[in-house]
C-alpha positions as MATLAB code, in Angstrom:
seq = 'XXXXXXXXXXXXXXXXXXXXXXXXXXXXXXXXXXXXXXXXXXXXXXXXXXXXXXXXXXXXXXXXXXXXXXXXXXXXXXXXXXXXXXXXXXXXXXXXXXXXXXXXXXXXXXXXXXXXXXXXXXXXXXXXXXXXXXXXXXXXXXXXXXXXXXXXXXXXXXXXXXXXXXXXXXXXXXXXXXXXXXXXXXXXXXXXXXXXXXXXXXXXXXXXXXXXXXXXXXXXXXXXXXXXXXXXXXXXXXXXXXXXXXXXXXXXXXXXXXXXXXXXXXXXXXXXXXXXXXXXXXXXXXXXXXXXXXXXXXXXXXXXXXXXXXXXXXXXXXXXXXXXXXXXXXX';
ca = [
      25.073  -19.138  -26.463;
      26.322  -19.701  -22.950;
      23.014  -20.173  -21.083;
      24.627  -21.144  -17.992;
      26.392  -17.689  -17.784;
      23.220  -15.961  -18.848;
      21.516  -17.491  -15.909;
      24.258  -16.748  -13.457;
      24.270  -13.060  -14.447;
      20.398  -12.886  -14.500;
      19.783  -14.542  -11.109;
      22.535  -12.649   -9.403;
      21.064   -9.424  -10.694;
      17.450  -10.360   -9.675;
      18.601  -10.647   -6.105;
      21.446   -8.233   -6.303;
      22.513   -4.802   -4.831;
      20.632   -2.676   -7.584;
      17.466   -4.682   -6.854;
      17.747   -3.788   -3.193;
      18.348   -0.090   -4.122;
      15.385    0.132   -6.239;
      13.170   -1.929   -3.986;
      13.864    0.572   -1.339;
      13.301    3.578   -3.402;
      10.102    2.354   -4.713;
       8.925    1.326   -1.281;
       9.231    4.822   -0.266;
       7.360    5.837   -3.440;
       4.597    3.295   -2.701;
       4.107    5.310    0.635;
       4.109    8.623   -1.234;
       1.969    7.621   -4.346;
       0.347    4.286   -3.650;
      -1.072    5.080   -0.310;
      -1.299    8.785    0.076;
      -1.466   10.035   -3.662;
       1.486   12.346   -3.394;
       3.141   12.323   -6.878;
       6.736   12.766   -5.736;
       9.156   12.903   -8.569;
      11.980   13.786   -6.482;
      12.780   10.442   -4.622;
      16.127   10.545   -6.173;
      16.983   13.548   -4.002;
      16.263   11.483   -1.007;
      18.615    8.691   -2.075;
      21.250   11.386   -2.755;
      20.854   12.661    0.791;
      21.193    9.368    2.240;
      24.266    8.423    0.244;
      26.236   11.783    0.742;
      25.137   11.610    4.590;
      27.076    8.273    4.843;
      30.065    9.546    3.137;
      30.655   13.048    4.134;
      30.568   12.454    8.095;
      32.923    9.600    7.716;
      35.380   11.006    5.274;
      35.479   14.692    6.046;
      34.756   14.556    9.776;
      35.931   11.182   10.782;
      32.575   10.197   12.468;
      31.612    6.600   13.037;
      29.553    4.882   10.492;
      26.447    4.406   12.715;
      26.353    8.055   13.522;
      26.568    8.796    9.649;
      23.552    6.530    9.418;
      21.788    8.647   11.967;
      22.791   11.897   10.371;
      21.241   10.545    7.095;
      17.972    9.825    8.714;
      17.764   13.174   10.420;
      18.912   14.884    6.864;
      16.246   12.989    4.968;
      13.640   14.149    7.644;
      14.799   17.795    7.384;
      14.542   17.582    3.615;
      11.192   16.210    3.625;
      10.175   19.087    5.910;
      11.628   21.737    3.658;
      10.205   20.035    0.776;
       6.753   19.278    2.192;
       5.903   22.696    4.159;
       5.272   24.782    1.229;
       4.214   22.310   -1.369;
       1.946   19.733    0.252;
      -1.008   21.870   -0.580;
      -0.282   21.956   -4.240;
      -2.410   20.126   -6.793;
      -0.721   16.724   -7.745;
       0.928   17.959  -11.094;
       2.215   21.041   -9.619;
       3.697   18.976   -6.610;
       5.407   16.771   -9.244;
       6.976   19.856  -10.840;
       8.379   21.116   -7.508;
       9.666   17.773   -6.087;
      11.508   16.985   -9.470;
      12.985   20.548   -9.237;
      14.096   20.059   -5.618;
      15.839   16.824   -6.297;
      17.630   18.592   -9.109;
      18.695   21.313   -6.716;
      20.126   18.621   -4.409;
      22.096   17.165   -7.166;
      23.396   20.498   -8.424;
      24.387   21.654   -4.876;
      26.390   18.215   -4.706;
      28.139   18.974   -8.065;
      28.845   22.740   -7.337;
      32.260   23.802   -7.041;
      31.443   25.691   -3.830;
      31.373   22.813   -1.693;
      34.054   20.770   -3.737;
      36.251   20.281   -0.556;
      33.315   18.597    1.243;
      31.013   17.039   -1.258;
      33.529   16.459   -3.879;
      32.051   18.315   -6.764;
      31.266   16.481  -10.109;
      33.750   13.894   -9.419;
      31.912   13.029   -5.879;
      33.469   11.158   -3.095;
      35.368    8.031   -3.264;
      36.902    6.366   -0.328;
      36.708    3.625    2.359;
      33.736    5.238    4.499;
      32.278    1.551    4.581;
      35.319   -0.059    6.364;
      33.314   -0.376    9.657;
      30.341   -2.134    7.692;
      32.708   -4.375    5.859;
      34.857   -5.285    8.775;
      31.833   -7.056   10.236;
      31.558   -9.410    7.052;
      31.717  -13.003    7.846;
      31.997  -14.090    4.095;
      35.498  -13.678    3.266;
      35.496  -15.683   -0.142;
      32.104  -14.578   -1.459;
      29.866  -16.862   -3.461;
      30.611  -18.516   -6.731;
      28.181  -21.200   -8.040;
      26.934  -22.124  -11.473;
      23.723  -19.803  -10.713;
      24.777  -17.013   -8.463;
      27.970  -15.228   -8.096;
      29.095  -12.294   -5.655;
      32.393  -11.104   -4.255;
      32.731  -10.958   -0.644;
      31.689   -7.420   -0.198;
      28.727   -7.611   -2.391;
      27.579  -10.775   -0.629;
      27.528   -9.106    2.755;
      25.714   -6.122    1.250;
      23.205   -8.345   -0.416;
      22.400  -10.142    2.810;
      22.297   -7.103    5.127;
      20.278   -5.251    2.398;
      17.577   -7.941    2.079;
      17.382   -8.043    5.787;
      16.790   -4.056    5.710;
      14.093   -4.534    3.036;
      12.520   -7.369    5.139;
      12.386   -5.078    8.193;
      10.921   -2.012    6.279;
       8.320   -4.239    4.567;
       7.117   -5.713    7.832;
       6.735   -2.248    9.255;
       5.043   -1.016    6.299;
       2.604   -3.809    6.306;
       1.966   -2.975    9.989;
       1.348    0.697    9.321;
      -0.813    0.345    6.170;
      -3.178   -2.054    7.781;
      -3.598    0.115   10.881;
      -6.219    2.957   11.363;
      -3.415    5.192   10.256;
      -2.952    3.388    6.960;
      -6.640    3.223    6.362;
      -6.637    7.037    6.692;
      -3.817    7.377    4.253;
      -5.910    5.563    1.597;
      -8.844    7.911    2.439;
      -6.748   10.878    1.766;
      -5.578    9.409   -1.689;
      -9.321    8.675   -2.511;
     -10.877   11.831   -1.453;
      -8.891   14.306    0.784;
     -11.840   16.846    1.100;
     -13.987   14.129    2.706;
     -11.224   13.253    5.243;
     -10.861   16.989    5.792;
     -14.560   17.354    6.597;
     -14.369   14.660    9.232;
     -11.707   16.896   11.097;
      -8.620   15.348   10.342;
      -5.543   17.273    9.601;
      -4.696   16.070    5.902;
      -1.674   18.435    5.669;
      -0.130   16.761    8.801;
      -0.920   13.215    7.473;
       0.688   13.926    4.192;
       3.821   15.263    5.754;
       3.969   12.149    7.942;
       3.867   10.031    4.620;
       6.267   12.300    2.887;
       8.945   11.976    5.806;
       8.363    8.033    6.053;
       8.740    7.514    2.491;
      11.714    9.716    2.341;
      13.422    7.913    5.188;
      12.980    4.772    3.349;
      14.534    6.309    0.239;
      17.479    7.444    2.063;
      17.874    3.982    3.292;
      18.296    2.991   -0.525;
      20.904    5.799   -0.565;
      22.891    4.133    2.264;
      22.867    0.764    0.305;
      23.723    2.624   -2.823;
      26.975    4.364   -1.151;
      28.157    1.432    0.601;
      27.938   -1.013   -2.054;
      29.970    1.132   -4.595;
      32.142    2.825   -1.687;
      31.635    5.925   -4.132;
      29.195    8.804   -4.165;
      28.760   10.425   -7.655;
      26.216   13.186   -8.079;
      25.078   12.313  -11.419;
      24.008    8.862  -10.264;
      20.953   10.674   -8.697;
      19.538   12.171  -11.561;
      15.940   12.200  -12.508;
      16.234    8.683  -14.217;
      16.636    7.086  -10.767;
      13.256    8.290   -9.814;
      11.477    7.204  -13.209;
      13.137    3.752  -12.866;
      11.820    3.673   -9.189;
       8.208    4.483  -10.577;
       8.748    1.673  -13.199;
       9.411   -0.613  -10.488;
       6.372    0.445   -8.353;
       3.924    0.356  -11.356;
       5.357   -3.065  -12.577;
       4.594   -4.457   -9.309;
       1.445   -2.771   -8.625;
       0.938    0.429   -6.483;
      -0.563    0.222   -2.927;
       0.611   -3.405   -2.281;
       2.956   -4.011    0.420;
       5.304   -6.549   -1.417;
       4.779   -5.108   -4.874;
       7.854   -2.742   -5.186;
       9.887   -5.618   -4.000;
       8.776   -8.118   -6.725;
       8.716   -5.223   -9.276;
      12.353   -4.447   -8.672;
      13.153   -8.256   -8.981;
      11.227   -8.448  -12.242;
      12.749   -5.189  -13.552;
      16.485   -6.278  -13.049;
      15.621   -9.868  -14.155;
      14.447   -8.494  -17.653;
      17.004   -5.873  -18.001;
      19.923   -8.127  -17.326;
      18.352  -10.977  -19.206;
      17.668   -9.159  -22.328;
      21.156   -7.589  -22.234;
      22.894  -10.813  -21.849;
      20.886  -12.818  -24.608;
      21.387   -9.761  -27.115;
      25.065   -9.435  -26.155;
      25.665  -13.267  -26.601;
      23.634  -13.301  -29.912;
      25.820  -10.333  -31.409;
      29.132  -12.023  -30.116;
      28.182  -15.405  -31.477;
      26.969  -14.031  -34.844;
      23.352  -15.148  -34.065;
      22.349  -11.387  -34.721;
      23.543   -9.825  -37.753;
      25.914   -6.778  -37.170;
      23.731   -4.514  -39.479;
      20.867   -5.175  -37.042;
      22.341   -4.629  -33.680;
      25.929   -3.791  -32.827;
      27.665   -4.692  -29.552;
      27.741   -1.104  -28.328;
      23.950   -0.781  -29.034;
      22.943   -3.641  -26.632;
      22.531   -1.288  -23.670;
      20.204    1.128  -25.612;
      18.295   -1.847  -27.207;
      17.392   -3.488  -23.792;
      15.731   -0.322  -22.603;
      13.810    0.066  -25.942;
      12.535   -3.554  -25.622;
      11.692   -3.017  -21.752;
       9.880    0.105  -22.637;
       7.840   -1.769  -25.363;
       7.088   -4.399  -22.614;
       5.845   -1.678  -20.081;
       3.752    0.011  -22.897;
       1.932   -3.307  -23.388;
       1.471   -3.783  -19.627;
       0.039   -0.180  -19.266;
      -2.422   -1.228  -22.101;
      -3.366   -4.552  -20.935;
      -2.893   -4.293  -17.284;
      -2.447   -0.712  -16.029;
      -2.621   -1.623  -12.461;
       0.538   -3.728  -12.598;
       1.064   -7.335  -11.810;
      -0.405   -7.248   -8.301;
      -2.193   -4.076   -8.205;
      -5.724   -2.955   -8.422;
      -6.716   -0.586  -11.310;
      -8.430    1.800   -8.690;
      -5.132    2.075   -6.788;
      -3.635    4.145   -9.924;
      -6.529    6.708  -10.097;
      -4.858    9.898   -9.259;
      -6.984   12.808   -7.617;
      -5.505   15.720   -9.035;
      -7.707   18.373   -7.279;
      -6.297   21.172   -4.991;
];
């Protein structure tokens, strides 16, 4: 087997674009679930709104990219308000049902033929809406070393994406270690006790939903720019579930855990895939056991078994505390 190629592919994925996207999605969920106890299963909706908010204003209306970013932030706030106003008083399990439905509504609206001329329908939007961003790229030849490989555009996305992650993590650290952050933890632990102290729990939950949603929309920005394409089916429920996997893998209610969880997640996914693929290609794994076309499915099966073992022996995640995953499902 070509271990150098396996190493190159694995390490490139570990710090690559997908890791950045899922780190941002999981950071937003960490604000919702980890620090406030909101069981939001609609994070994919925020990413979709961020992605479409980048593509549509530039492609359909000819607006500058920086204006599209502002529109994306505003749209994510509006979506959080629409989602949160009628739902944040619901019990945790009902909130999960409503949020997953809301994300699916966003995806189905994007797929609908009614808005085909603007949103592209099921085919989505493909175009050069990131030209302004890539015009700033100082790396014209990309990066090609024995352990890392990125083309010029991906390298620029990776560098700016990690800078964005670093800025968001820094502000998250400030927020969660402030009196506001301690209040969020108190709401997660016992919102009735917080309410008895005269605090407006509903308002603080709304703030958490908005902040986490805006962070998720930033993940949508990276998703759209890195692919120069926005497809509605990329923002299905699986995206939210993978983001929760990343969060739980790293450990809830820890500032850096979503980032480390995303890196571990994509390291394992790509490493397992490359080892299996090379094993099948080099006849180290018999065809009757695993075929080349089955590698993609097998990697998720093995990853699932690993996550099951993690939940059995360390349910709090790698860096988490077991009590951080205790969910208060009372009204």
